[in-house]
N, CA, C and O atoms as a MOPAC input file, in Angstrom:
PM7 MOZYME 1SCF
protein

 N      0.86100 1    -1.17900 1    -0.00200 1
 C      0.00100 1     0.00100 1     0.00100 1
 C      0.90000 1     1.22900 1    -0.00100 1
 O      1.86000 1     1.31900 1     0.76400 1
 N      0.57300 1     2.15500 1    -0.86300 1
 C      1.42900 1     3.32800 1    -0.90800 1
 C      1.04200 1     4.35500 1     0.16200 1
 O     -0.03100 1     4.29200 1     0.76200 1
 N      1.93400 1     5.27500 1     0.36800 1
 C      1.80800 1     6.29300 1     1.40900 1
 C      0.52100 1     7.10800 1     1.25700 1
 O     -0.09500 1     7.49000 1     2.25200 1
 N      0.12300 1     7.36900 1     0.02800 1
 C     -1.06300 1     8.19600 1    -0.18800 1
 C     -2.30600 1     7.57300 1     0.42800 1
 O     -3.04200 1     8.23800 1     1.15900 1
 N     -2.54100 1     6.30100 1     0.13600 1
 C     -3.77100 1     5.65600 1     0.60800 1
 C     -3.69600 1     5.27100 1     2.07400 1
 O     -4.72700 1     5.22100 1     2.74400 1
 N     -2.51500 1     4.99800 1     2.58700 1
 C     -2.40500 1     4.55800 1     3.98100 1
 C     -2.24400 1     5.70600 1     4.97900 1
 O     -2.57900 1     5.54700 1     6.15300 1
 N     -1.74100 1     6.85300 1     4.53400 1
 C     -1.50900 1     7.97800 1     5.45900 1
 C     -2.26300 1     9.24600 1     5.07300 1
 O     -2.93600 1     9.85500 1     5.90500 1
 N     -2.14600 1     9.63700 1     3.81000 1
 C     -2.73900 1    10.91100 1     3.37300 1
 C     -4.26200 1    10.86700 1     3.43200 1
 O     -4.89100 1    11.75600 1     4.00600 1
 N     -4.84700 1     9.84200 1     2.84600 1
 C     -6.31100 1     9.79600 1     2.79700 1
 C     -6.95500 1     9.68300 1     4.18000 1
 O     -7.92000 1    10.40100 1     4.44200 1
 N     -6.47600 1     8.82300 1     5.07100 1
 C     -7.09500 1     8.81600 1     6.41300 1
 C     -7.00900 1    10.18200 1     7.10200 1
 O     -7.94900 1    10.59700 1     7.78000 1
 N     -5.89200 1    10.87200 1     6.93100 1
 C     -5.74100 1    12.20400 1     7.53000 1
 C     -6.64800 1    13.23100 1     6.85400 1
 O     -7.10900 1    14.17400 1     7.49700 1
 N     -6.90000 1    13.05200 1     5.57800 1
 C     -7.71500 1    14.01000 1     4.81600 1
 C     -9.18900 1    13.93600 1     5.15100 1
 O     -9.89300 1    14.94300 1     5.06700 1
 N     -9.66300 1    12.77600 1     5.52600 1
 C    -11.10100 1    12.60100 1     5.73400 1
 C    -11.49500 1    12.49700 1     7.20200 1
 O    -12.66800 1    12.27800 1     7.50600 1
 N    -10.57100 1    12.64500 1     8.08900 1
 C    -10.82200 1    12.39800 1     9.51600 1
 C    -11.99900 1    13.18300 1    10.08300 1
 O    -12.65300 1    12.71800 1    11.01700 1
 N    -12.27500 1    14.34900 1     9.54300 1
 C    -13.35700 1    15.18900 1    10.08500 1
 C    -14.71900 1    14.95400 1     9.43800 1
 O    -15.70600 1    15.58400 1     9.81800 1
 N    -14.77400 1    14.06000 1     8.47300 1
 C    -16.05400 1    13.74000 1     7.84700 1
 C    -16.79400 1    12.70300 1     8.68900 1
 O    -16.16100 1    11.81900 1     9.26600 1
 N    -18.10700 1    12.79400 1     8.77000 1
 C    -18.86900 1    11.83400 1     9.58500 1
 C    -18.74000 1    10.39600 1     9.08100 1
 O    -18.92800 1     9.45700 1     9.85400 1
 N    -18.43100 1    10.21700 1     7.83000 1
 C    -18.30300 1     8.89100 1     7.24100 1
 C    -16.88100 1     8.35600 1     7.26900 1
 O    -16.61400 1     7.29900 1     6.69800 1
 N    -15.97400 1     9.05400 1     7.91400 1
 C    -14.55500 1     8.64100 1     7.94400 1
 C    -14.35900 1     7.25000 1     8.53800 1
 O    -13.42800 1     6.54100 1     8.15700 1
 N    -15.22000 1     6.85900 1     9.46000 1
 C    -15.06700 1     5.54800 1    10.10400 1
 C    -15.30400 1     4.39200 1     9.13100 1
 O    -14.98600 1     3.24500 1     9.44400 1
 N    -15.85700 1     4.68500 1     7.96500 1
 C    -16.07100 1     3.64700 1     6.95600 1
 C    -14.78600 1     3.25200 1     6.24700 1
 O    -14.74600 1     2.25300 1     5.52900 1
 N    -13.73400 1     4.04000 1     6.45000 1
 C    -12.45800 1     3.82400 1     5.77300 1
 C    -11.35600 1     3.60200 1     6.80100 1
 O    -11.35400 1     4.21000 1     7.87200 1
 N    -10.42400 1     2.72700 1     6.46000 1
 C     -9.27700 1     2.50600 1     7.33900 1
 C     -8.01100 1     2.51800 1     6.50900 1
 O     -8.05000 1     2.32800 1     5.29400 1
 N     -6.89500 1     2.74100 1     7.16800 1
 C     -5.61100 1     2.84700 1     6.48100 1
 C     -5.20400 1     1.55000 1     5.79700 1
 O     -4.38200 1     1.57000 1     4.88000 1
 N     -5.75900 1     0.43100 1     6.22200 1
 C     -5.35200 1    -0.84800 1     5.63600 1
 C     -6.21500 1    -1.30600 1     4.46000 1
 O     -6.02600 1    -2.41300 1     3.95800 1
 N     -7.15200 1    -0.47900 1     4.01500 1
 C     -7.95800 1    -0.81800 1     2.83500 1
 C     -7.08400 1    -0.77800 1     1.58400 1
 O     -6.12100 1    -0.01500 1     1.51400 1
 N     -7.42200 1    -1.59300 1     0.61400 1
 C     -6.69100 1    -1.57300 1    -0.65900 1
 C     -7.04200 1    -0.29700 1    -1.42100 1
 O     -8.05400 1     0.34900 1    -1.14700 1
 N     -6.20000 1     0.04800 1    -2.36800 1
 C     -6.44900 1     1.23100 1    -3.18500 1
 C     -7.77700 1     1.09600 1    -3.92100 1
 O     -8.52200 1     2.06900 1    -4.02800 1
 N     -8.07500 1    -0.05800 1    -4.41400 1
 C     -9.33500 1    -0.28300 1    -5.14100 1
 C    -10.54300 1    -0.02800 1    -4.23300 1
 O    -11.51800 1     0.59300 1    -4.65800 1
 N    -10.48100 1    -0.50200 1    -2.99600 1
 C    -11.59300 1    -0.28200 1    -2.06200 1
 C    -11.70300 1     1.18600 1    -1.68500 1
 O    -12.80900 1     1.71200 1    -1.55200 1
 N    -10.55400 1     1.86000 1    -1.50900 1
 C    -10.57900 1     3.29900 1    -1.23900 1
 C    -11.27900 1     4.02400 1    -2.39300 1
 O    -12.17500 1     4.83900 1    -2.17500 1
 N    -10.85600 1     3.71300 1    -3.62000 1
 C    -11.40500 1     4.40600 1    -4.77500 1
 C    -12.90500 1     4.17200 1    -4.92000 1
 O    -13.65700 1     5.11400 1    -5.17000 1
 N    -13.33900 1     2.94000 1    -4.76600 1
 C    -14.77400 1     2.67600 1    -4.92700 1
 C    -15.58500 1     3.30900 1    -3.79600 1
 O    -16.68300 1     3.81100 1    -4.03500 1
 N    -15.06800 1     3.29400 1    -2.58300 1
 C    -15.78300 1     3.87500 1    -1.45900 1
 C    -15.82200 1     5.38700 1    -1.49500 1
 O    -16.85400 1     5.99800 1    -1.21800 1
 N    -14.69400 1     5.98700 1    -1.83800 1
 C    -14.62900 1     7.44500 1    -1.82900 1
 C    -15.39100 1     8.02700 1    -3.02100 1
 O    -15.84400 1     9.17000 1    -2.96800 1
 N    -15.53100 1     7.25400 1    -4.08100 1
 C    -16.26500 1     7.71800 1    -5.26600 1
 C    -17.68700 1     8.13300 1    -4.91200 1
 O    -18.14500 1     9.19800 1    -5.32800 1
 N    -18.37500 1     7.31300 1    -4.16000 1
 C    -19.75300 1     7.64700 1    -3.79400 1
 C    -19.81100 1     8.87500 1    -2.89400 1
 O    -20.74800 1     9.67000 1    -2.96500 1
 N    -18.80600 1     9.01400 1    -2.05600 1
 C    -18.79100 1    10.17000 1    -1.14200 1
 C    -18.55000 1    11.46900 1    -1.90600 1
 O    -19.23700 1    12.46200 1    -1.67100 1
 N    -17.57400 1    11.46800 1    -2.82200 1
 C    -17.28300 1    12.71800 1    -3.52300 1
 C    -18.33500 1    13.04900 1    -4.57600 1
 O    -18.51800 1    14.21700 1    -4.91700 1
 N    -19.02000 1    12.04700 1    -5.08900 1
 C    -20.10300 1    12.33400 1    -6.03500 1
 C    -21.27800 1    13.00600 1    -5.33600 1
 O    -22.03700 1    13.74000 1    -5.96800 1
 N    -21.43200 1    12.76500 1    -4.05300 1
 C    -22.52200 1    13.37600 1    -3.28500 1
 C    -22.19600 1    14.79200 1    -2.82600 1
 O    -23.08100 1    15.50500 1    -2.35200 1
 N    -20.94100 1    15.20800 1    -2.95800 1
 C    -20.51800 1    16.54200 1    -2.50000 1
 C    -20.92300 1    17.60600 1    -3.51000 1
 O    -20.93900 1    17.36200 1    -4.71600 1
 N    -21.25500 1    18.80400 1    -2.99300 1
 C    -21.44000 1    19.92000 1    -3.90600 1
 C    -20.05300 1    20.46000 1    -4.27700 1
 O    -19.04200 1    19.99800 1    -3.74800 1
 N    -20.01300 1    21.42600 1    -5.17600 1
 C    -18.72400 1    21.92500 1    -5.66700 1
 C    -17.85200 1    22.50300 1    -4.55500 1
 O    -16.64500 1    22.26600 1    -4.52700 1
 N    -18.45100 1    23.25200 1    -3.64900 1
 C    -17.67900 1    23.86800 1    -2.56600 1
 C    -17.10600 1    22.81400 1    -1.63700 1
 O    -15.94400 1    22.90300 1    -1.23800 1
 N    -17.90300 1    21.82300 1    -1.29000 1
 C    -17.40900 1    20.76900 1    -0.40100 1
 C    -16.31600 1    19.95900 1    -1.07500 1
 O    -15.34300 1    19.57200 1    -0.42700 1
 N    -16.46200 1    19.69700 1    -2.36900 1
 C    -15.43700 1    18.96600 1    -3.10000 1
 C    -14.13000 1    19.74800 1    -3.12300 1
 O    -13.05500 1    19.16500 1    -2.97500 1
 N    -14.21300 1    21.06200 1    -3.30900 1
 C    -13.00700 1    21.90200 1    -3.28300 1
 C    -12.33000 1    21.82400 1    -1.91900 1
 O    -11.10300 1    21.75300 1    -1.84100 1
 N    -13.11300 1    21.83600 1    -0.84500 1
 C    -12.53800 1    21.71100 1     0.50400 1
 C    -11.91800 1    20.33400 1     0.71200 1
 O    -10.87900 1    20.21100 1     1.35900 1
 N    -12.54800 1    19.30800 1     0.16900 1
 C    -11.99400 1    17.95400 1     0.23600 1
 C    -10.62700 1    17.91700 1    -0.44900 1
 O     -9.66200 1    17.39400 1     0.10800 1
 N    -10.54900 1    18.47400 1    -1.65800 1
 C     -9.27100 1    18.49200 1    -2.37400 1
 C     -8.21700 1    19.29300 1    -1.61700 1
 O     -7.04800 1    18.90600 1    -1.58900 1
 N     -8.61500 1    20.39500 1    -1.01000 1
 C     -7.67100 1    21.18900 1    -0.22200 1
 C     -7.14300 1    20.38500 1     0.95400 1
 O     -5.95800 1    20.45900 1     1.27900 1
 N     -8.00300 1    19.63100 1     1.58200 1
 C     -7.58200 1    18.78300 1     2.69200 1
 C     -6.59400 1    17.71500 1     2.22400 1
 O     -5.61300 1    17.42700 1     2.91000 1
 N     -6.85400 1    17.13500 1     1.06500 1
 C     -5.94400 1    16.13700 1     0.50000 1
 C     -4.57500 1    16.76400 1     0.23300 1
 O     -3.54700 1    16.17500 1     0.56500 1
 N     -4.56100 1    17.94900 1    -0.36200 1
 C     -3.30300 1    18.63200 1    -0.66800 1
 C     -2.53500 1    18.96100 1     0.61000 1
 O     -1.32400 1    18.75200 1     0.67500 1
 N     -3.22500 1    19.46900 1     1.61700 1
 C     -2.54800 1    19.81100 1     2.87000 1
 C     -1.97800 1    18.56900 1     3.55700 1
 O     -0.84800 1    18.59000 1     4.04600 1
 N     -2.75200 1    17.50000 1     3.59200 1
 C     -2.27100 1    16.25800 1     4.21100 1
 C     -1.09400 1    15.67800 1     3.43500 1
 O     -0.14000 1    15.17900 1     4.03200 1
 N     -1.15800 1    15.74200 1     2.12300 1
 C     -0.06500 1    15.22500 1     1.30000 1
 C      1.20800 1    16.04700 1     1.47900 1
 O      2.30900 1    15.49900 1     1.52800 1
 N      1.05000 1    17.35900 1     1.57400 1
 C      2.24400 1    18.19700 1     1.71100 1
 C      2.93800 1    17.97400 1     3.05100 1
 O      4.16000 1    18.09700 1     3.14200 1
 N      2.18000 1    17.64800 1     4.08000 1
 C      2.79700 1    17.34700 1     5.37400 1
 C      3.70000 1    16.12200 1     5.29500 1
 O      4.67700 1    16.00500 1     6.03400 1
 N      3.35800 1    15.21300 1     4.38700 1
 C      4.14700 1    13.99300 1     4.20600 1
 C      5.08700 1    14.10300 1     3.00400 1
 O      5.65800 1    13.11200 1     2.54800 1
 N      5.23300 1    15.32500 1     2.50800 1
 C      6.12300 1    15.63800 1     1.38900 1
 C      5.77500 1    14.89700 1     0.10600 1
 O      6.65200 1    14.56900 1    -0.69300 1
 N      4.50500 1    14.64000 1    -0.07900 1
 C      4.01500 1    14.05700 1    -1.31800 1
 C      3.48600 1    15.20100 1    -2.17200 1
 O      2.42000 1    15.75300 1    -1.89600 1
 N      4.23700 1    15.55200 1    -3.20900 1
 C      3.87700 1    16.69200 1    -4.04200 1
 C      4.20000 1    16.38400 1    -5.49400 1
 O      4.61300 1    15.27200 1    -5.82500 1
 N      4.01500 1    17.34800 1    -6.33600 1
 C      4.38300 1    17.21200 1    -7.73300 1
 C      3.45100 1    16.30600 1    -8.51100 1
 O      2.24400 1    16.27600 1    -8.27200 1
 N      4.02900 1    15.57000 1    -9.44500 1
 C      3.25200 1    14.72700 1   -10.35300 1
 C      2.43700 1    13.68100 1    -9.60200 1
 O      1.29500 1    13.41500 1    -9.97700 1
 N      2.98700 1    13.08900 1    -8.56800 1
 C      2.24900 1    12.07300 1    -7.81000 1
 C      0.95600 1    12.63700 1    -7.23600 1
 O     -0.10300 1    12.01700 1    -7.33900 1
 N      1.05100 1    13.80600 1    -6.63700 1
 C     -0.13400 1    14.42800 1    -6.05900 1
 C     -1.10200 1    14.89100 1    -7.14200 1
 O     -2.31400 1    14.73400 1    -6.99900 1
 N     -0.58300 1    15.45100 1    -8.20700 1
 C     -1.43000 1    15.89000 1    -9.31500 1
 C     -2.20800 1    14.71800 1    -9.89700 1
 O     -3.38400 1    14.85500 1   -10.23400 1
 N     -1.55800 1    13.57500 1   -10.01500 1
 C     -2.24300 1    12.37900 1   -10.51900 1
 C     -3.39800 1    11.97500 1    -9.61000 1
 O     -4.45900 1    11.58300 1   -10.09600 1
 N     -3.20400 1    12.06700 1    -8.30100 1
 C     -4.27100 1    11.70200 1    -7.35800 1
 C     -5.42700 1    12.69700 1    -7.43300 1
 O     -6.59200 1    12.30000 1    -7.40900 1
 N     -5.10800 1    13.98200 1    -7.52200 1
 C     -6.16000 1    15.00900 1    -7.63000 1
 C     -6.97300 1    14.78400 1    -8.91000 1
 O     -8.20100 1    14.87300 1    -8.90000 1
 N     -6.28100 1    14.49600 1    -9.99500 1
 C     -6.98400 1    14.21500 1   -11.25900 1
 C     -7.83300 1    12.96100 1   -11.14900 1
 O     -8.91000 1    12.89300 1   -11.74200 1
 N     -7.37000 1    11.97400 1   -10.40600 1
 C     -8.16000 1    10.76800 1   -10.17800 1
 C     -9.47400 1    11.12200 1    -9.48400 1
 O    -10.53600 1    10.65300 1    -9.89300 1
 N     -9.40900 1    11.94500 1    -8.43700 1
 C    -10.62800 1    12.35000 1    -7.73600 1
 C    -11.57100 1    13.11700 1    -8.65000 1
 O    -12.78700 1    12.94100 1    -8.58000 1
 N    -11.02100 1    13.95900 1    -9.49800 1
 C    -11.87600 1    14.69900 1   -10.43100 1
 C    -12.55500 1    13.74600 1   -11.41400 1
 O    -13.72200 1    13.93900 1   -11.75700 1
 N    -11.84300 1    12.73500 1   -11.86400 1
 C    -12.42700 1    11.73100 1   -12.75300 1
 C    -13.50000 1    10.90400 1   -12.03800 1
 O    -14.55500 1    10.62300 1   -12.60700 1
 N    -13.22600 1    10.51900 1   -10.79200 1
 C    -14.19800 1     9.72900 1   -10.02600 1
 C    -15.48200 1    10.51100 1    -9.78400 1
 O    -16.55000 1     9.91700 1    -9.63300 1
 N    -15.39100 1    11.80700 1    -9.74700 1
 C    -16.55600 1    12.64600 1    -9.45100 1
 C    -17.48300 1    12.79000 1   -10.65000 1
 O    -18.66100 1    13.11100 1   -10.48700 1
 N    -16.97600 1    12.56300 1   -11.82200 1
 C    -17.79600 1    12.73000 1   -13.04500 1
 C    -18.91900 1    11.71400 1   -13.11200 1
 O    -19.69600 1    11.71600 1   -14.06700 1

């Protein structure tokens, strides 16, 4: 499991009421399928705040650049 799914994502969603549905040991596929329904239900403002939280959590762990951009683009694709 890579650092993004095991550390960044749990830290990014900790304040959401549905955060307990996700754990750091879930596979990337399970994270993607589970988070897809959550982000599709968000309005534009909430989705922007979600992405900001992901970026802040990733930067704390020094995950930046192309790797982070790829993840952000993944979330945008999942939301469509």
